C-alpha positions in Angstrom: -29.5 29.3 33.2 -31.6 28.6 36.2 -30.0 27.2 39.4 -31.2 24.0 40.6 -34.0 24.1 43.1 -33.0 23.3 46.4 -36.6 21.5 47.2 -36.7 19.3 44.1 -39.7 17.0 44.3 -41.1 14.3 41.8 -43.9 15.9 40.0 -47.2 13.8 40.6 -48.9 12.2 37.5 -51.7 14.7 38.2 -49.8 17.9 38.2 -51.4 20.9 36.8 -49.1 21.7 34.4 -46.0 19.7 33.6 -43.0 20.9 31.3 -40.4 18.2 30.6 -37.6 19.2 27.9 -40.0 21.7 26.0 -38.7 23.6 23.1 -39.4 25.6 19.9 -37.2 26.1 17.2 -38.3 28.1 13.6 -35.8 26.8 11.3 -32.5 27.4 13.1 -34.3 30.0 15.4 -34.7 28.9 19.0 -37.6 30.6 20.3 -37.7 28.3 23.5 -34.7 26.5 25.0 -35.3 23.2 26.3 -37.5 24.0 29.7 -38.6 21.7 32.6 -40.9 22.5 35.1 -43.9 21.7 37.6 -46.7 23.5 38.7 -49.1 21.6 41.1 -52.8 22.2 41.4 -54.0 25.2 43.2 -50.7 27.1 42.7 -50.9 31.0 41.6 -47.9 31.7 39.5 -46.7 34.6 38.1 -44.8 34.0 34.3 -42.5 36.9 33.5 -39.8 38.4 30.9 -39.2 40.9 28.7 -41.1 40.9 25.1 -39.6 38.0 23.1 -38.6 36.1 25.8 -40.7 33.1 25.1 -43.7 33.8 27.5 -46.6 33.3 24.5 -44.7 30.7 23.1 -44.5 28.3 26.6 -48.4 29.7 26.9 -49.4 28.6 23.5 -47.7 25.4 23.8 -49.2 24.5 26.8 -52.7 25.1 25.7 -52.3 22.8 22.8 -52.3 25.7 20.2 -48.6 25.2 19.1 -46.6 22.0 18.7 -43.2 22.1 20.6 -40.1 20.8 18.6 -39.1 18.8 21.3 -40.3 17.7 24.9 -43.8 16.6 26.3 -46.5 18.8 28.5 -49.0 17.3 30.7 -52.1 18.9 32.0 -54.0 17.7 35.0 -52.7 14.3 34.2 -53.5 14.5 30.5 -51.3 14.8 27.5 -50.7 18.4 26.4 -53.0 18.7 23.4 -55.5 16.0 23.9 -59.4 16.5 24.6 -59.2 16.0 28.1 -56.2 18.5 28.7 -58.1 20.8 26.7 -61.3 20.4 28.6 -59.2 20.9 31.8 -57.9 24.4 31.2 -58.9 27.7 29.8 -56.5 29.9 27.9 -56.8 33.6 27.5 -54.5 35.2 24.6 -53.0 38.1 24.6 -54.3 38.8 21.1 -58.0 37.8 21.4 -59.8 37.2 18.4 -63.8 36.7 17.7 -66.0 35.5 15.2 -67.4 38.6 13.3 -71.0 37.4 13.0 -71.4 36.6 16.6 -72.3 39.2 19.4 -70.6 39.2 22.6 -73.6 37.5 24.1 -73.7 34.9 21.5 -69.7 34.4 21.9 -70.6 33.9 25.8 -73.3 31.5 25.0 -71.3 29.6 22.7 -68.3 28.9 24.8 -70.7 28.0 27.7 -72.9 25.2 25.8 -69.5 24.2 24.0 -68.2 23.2 27.2 -71.3 21.7 28.9 -72.6 24.9 31.1 -76.4 24.5 30.8 -77.2 27.3 33.4 -75.0 30.1 31.8 -77.1 33.1 31.4 -76.7 34.6 35.0 -73.0 33.6 35.1 -72.6 35.8 32.1 -74.6 38.5 33.1 -72.5 38.5 36.5 -69.5 38.6 34.3 -70.1 41.1 32.3 -71.5 43.2 35.1 -68.2 42.8 36.8 -66.2 43.6 33.8 -68.2 46.7 33.1 -69.4 45.7 29.7 -72.7 44.4 30.3 -74.2 47.2 28.3 -72.2 46.2 25.1 -73.4 42.5 25.0 -75.4 42.7 22.1 -72.4 44.4 20.3 -70.0 42.6 17.8 -66.6 42.1 19.9 -64.4 42.4 16.9 -65.3 45.9 16.5 -64.0 47.1 20.2 -61.5 48.8 21.3 -58.3 46.9 22.5 -59.3 47.4 26.2 -63.2 46.1 25.4 -61.5 43.2 23.6 -59.4 42.1 26.4 -62.6 42.4 28.8 -64.6 40.2 26.4 -62.0 37.6 26.3 -61.6 37.9 30.0 -65.4 37.2 30.2 -65.2 34.1 27.9 -62.4 32.6 29.7 -63.9 32.7 32.8 -67.5 31.5 31.5 -66.5 27.8 31.1 -65.0 25.6 33.5 -61.5 25.0 34.2 -59.2 23.3 36.5 -56.1 25.3 35.2 -56.0 28.8 33.9 -53.6 30.3 31.4 -53.8 34.0 30.7 -51.3 35.7 28.7 -50.6 39.9 29.4 -54.4 40.4 30.6 -53.3 43.8 31.8 -52.5 45.6 28.5 -55.3 47.7 27.6 -57.6 47.5 30.7 -58.2 50.7 32.8 -58.0 50.7 36.5 -61.6 49.2 37.0 -60.6 46.4 34.6 -57.8 45.7 36.1 -59.3 45.8 39.7 -62.2 43.2 38.2 -59.5 40.9 36.3 -57.3 40.8 40.0 -60.7 39.8 41.6 -61.8 37.3 39.5 -57.9 35.7 39.2 -58.2 35.9 43.3 -61.9 34.0 42.9 -60.3 31.2 40.9 -57.2 30.6 43.1 -59.8 30.6 45.9 -62.0 27.9 44.4 -58.9 25.5 43.7 -58.0 26.1 40.5 -54.4 26.6 39.2 -53.6 30.3 37.7 -50.6 31.0 35.6 -51.0 34.6 34.6 -47.9 36.1 32.1 -47.3 39.4 33.2 -45.0 41.8 35.0 -48.1 43.7 36.4 -47.2 44.0 39.9 -50.4 44.1 41.3 -51.0 40.4 40.2 -47.3 39.4 40.8 -47.4 40.8 44.5 -50.5 38.1 45.2 -48.1 35.4 44.2 -45.8 32.9 46.1 -43.9 31.6 42.9 -42.4 33.6 39.6 -41.1 32.1 36.7 -39.0 34.2 34.5 -37.6 33.6 30.9 -35.1 35.6 29.0 -34.3 35.2 25.4 -36.2 31.7 25.7 -34.1 30.3 29.0 -35.7 29.6 32.2 -33.3 32.2 34.3 -35.4 32.1 37.3 -38.0 30.0 39.2 -38.6 30.9 43.0 -40.0 32.8 45.6 -40.9 36.7 45.4 -39.6 37.9 48.6 -36.7 40.2 47.8 -37.0 39.7 44.1 -36.4 42.5 41.5 -39.3 41.9 39.0 -37.8 44.7 36.9 -34.3 43.6 36.9 -35.9 39.9 35.8 -38.0 41.6 33.2 -34.7 43.2 31.5 -33.2 41.9 28.7 -29.6 41.8 30.4 -28.9 40.6 33.6 -25.0 41.1 33.8 -24.3 40.7 37.6 -26.4 37.0 37.3 -28.0 38.0 40.6 -31.3 36.5 39.5 -30.3 33.3 38.1 -32.8 31.0 39.9 -33.1 31.1 43.8 -34.3 27.7 44.9 -38.1 27.4 44.8 
């Protein structure tokens, strides 16, 4: 279990993400042990852990797509899953899905208008161009390769306004230019004041954050800074020495 942080503070009511005793079980099988943590506005955080560690479960609960077994979620001062919470966050899933009968450009228009973005065409063109998929705008993204689907999902995640950005394993399937484009977008979101939480152990992103949160087998095992941290060690399914069990954040 993670040790108590040395500089514990009282979460503000408008914290970007407030997780209080959140757990998830399927029958008698726990997918996520009770977890409590706070991410304040403007933070950029890497959420890491091995496959099956609980990262996606926590992300989906925070995004309002999965009910927790216990606990509560707060998004920018609103209850998780509520309309104001959903309006405040953008979630990019690890396995993106698309409508069968909409082109990529039509997806961009739909998401933009759904979130009240009237002047969407130039930002959409800029996003697709930045990601190198402008020439695929009239194609159906459900027929794309894994990498092109990921780029399409990233574009859709950024075409709408958000205060909190949750991204689950976005680098999987991306080529080097796609990774660079995504890193630029994440940095821009942070520079504009958004809170960014990315579930990944892609070192090119991890090295840009000041805070790492690590899960192992559904438990919170580390919440702290990045200096001197062995990321690969935190991602391993076992850490016999316990050397990474929760330095203070």
